N, C-alpha and C positions, 0 to 999 in steps of 0.2 A: 505495499498500499505506499503511493507516495503520501508524504506529508508537504502541506504548501505553509510558508510563514510570509504572512504580511505583516509591512511595515504601517504603524499608523501614520498616516500623511501628517496628521497635526504637529505630531513630533518634529518631524523636519519641515514642517513652515516655520517655527517657532525660531528655530537654527538661525542667529544671525550670521555673515560674514564678518570675522574680525581682523582680516588682512586681504587687504586687493594685492595680489601678485603682479610686478607688471616685468615682462620678460626683455630682460638686457639683450643689447647687440651682441654678438658673439666677438670674442678677443684673441688675439693672435696668438698669445699663449697658451689658450684652450687648444687650439687646435695642434700647436707645436706637443705640447706636453699628452696630448691622446696617440698623436701616432707614432711618438718615440716608444710607447708601450707592446708596439706590434712587430714582430720579427719579418725579416724579409723573405722566407722561407714559403710563405702562402701563396698558393694557386689563383690566377687572376679570373675574374668573371668574364662577364660579356664584352666588356670593353676593354678586355687583354692588358689592363693598367695592372702594376704590380705596387704593393707597399714599396717596395724599393725605390723604385721610379717616383712616386708620389713623396716620398720624404724627399727628394731630391728637388721636385719641382717646388713644394713649400719653401724651401730654401730661398727662391727668388721672392722677393716681396710685393712685387706687382701680382703674379700667381696668387700667393697666398691671401692678401687683399680679395681678389678678385672671387675667389674661393669662399671665403667669409660675406661676401656679397650676394653669394648663391645660396649660402645657408642662412642669412639674415632675411632675404626675401621668400625664403620657403618659409618660413615661421611668420612673417608680416602679412602675407597673403594667404597663409593656411592651407598651402600646395605643397605635394609632393610630387615632382617628375615623373613621368611614365618611366622615363629610363634608368630613373633610381630602382623600380620597382621591378626591372626585369632580370632574370635570373636563368643561369646554366645548371642544371643538376647532372652530377655526376654519379653514377651507379657502381659500388666498388663491392669486392666480394669481402666477407669477413673470414679472418683467416682459421684454419681449424677446425673446418665444419666436415662432416663427414658424408653431406649431401647438399649440392646447390638445385636441388629441386624445389626448396621453398623458399618463398619471398624473405622470412626472417634469416635467409643464410647471406644476405646482402645489406650494405647499409648505403644511404644515397646522402651525397653533400651537396649542399645548394651553393652555389657561386653566384656573388651578389657584383652590383655596380661598384667598385671602389671608391670614388667619388661620395656617393651616397652611402656606402658602408662608414665611412670617416665622418660624414658629417651626424650620421644616426648614433655613433660612438661618440661624438662630442655632445650631442645631448643629452645621451644617458648619463657620461660622466656628472655633466651640468647638475641634472635630475636626482641623481644620488647626493652630491654635496648638499641639496638644497634640503633634500628630506632628511638628509643628516644632523644639517645645521641648525636646522629648524625646528627639530626635534617632533618631525610629523609622524615617526615611528617608534611605538615604546621600545627600550632597551631590551626588553625580556622578548 
């Protein structure tokens, strides 16, 4: 039997927002610190761009500023470009399987556009920092 739990809407209506959050523009340091965390051995996605190439591109201040403009515009207009969503899936064999007749004997790896992946990682790092620094999640 399925049990349904309903939230009393009056409780939600009584909650008043105590903090209005404004998303700040991305900074160069956020991109630099994020990209340095990743090794150069990862496989490229549909755009054939590797982390090591992207790291080299970000050393050029003009390129870095333009990538930051792309990220800020995505946040500003609330749109994630289709080419950032495009992926390539690779199917590999899991090692030491007695038979490869079953789907569970295989593993799929999804490869994304590296520039989109970098921007998502910068967003993720910032959200993690904001959650921790503002005590949004209880320590336990």
